[in-house]
Phi, psi and omega in degrees: 000135182275136173284129179264131180278128184263168175297326177294320175301310185295324181298326179287347175263349185291312182291322174297326176299315184290334178266013178053049180244004179272150170279177185296323180293316180292322178300318179295320180300311185296316189287326174293327181286315181290343178285342182247346186237102184294328180295319176292316176306311181295321186294318174303313181301317180296311178300324180288315180300318185289313186298309181282327176302317182294319178299316183290321180300316179302321182265359178071022180280155174289154184241125166220058190292322179303313179293322175303310176301312177305318178296322177293320180293312178309311180298323179293318177298320177301318178298318178298315179299317181300315176301316176300319175293321177298319178296321178296315178296317177299316178306313183296318177295322177290327178295314177303317179298322180293315178302309179303317173301315179298311177303315180291324177297316181294317174299322178290317178296325181291319184286332184253000000 
């Protein structure tokens, strides 16, 4: 049975995401949820705008925070894809190693 992620679950991940404190699995949960839940996506955007906007106003910097948040989400998705691909490569390498061990074992048994 699959665990359904609730908005409450995601709400607890929003601030840690903005503070770069989530692991790859938590980040994936958050991004998958906000891709189908506009309310949580809006909440993430509001929190980001408030957090970064206040910092920037204090420093007198220009604001294009919506684009920055979109870029941050895009980079998070790219990181998730990289990890998934790396896991697939590791799985293939492990499979090849097991195959070679099996072939060597068979050859050893045939020779003896």
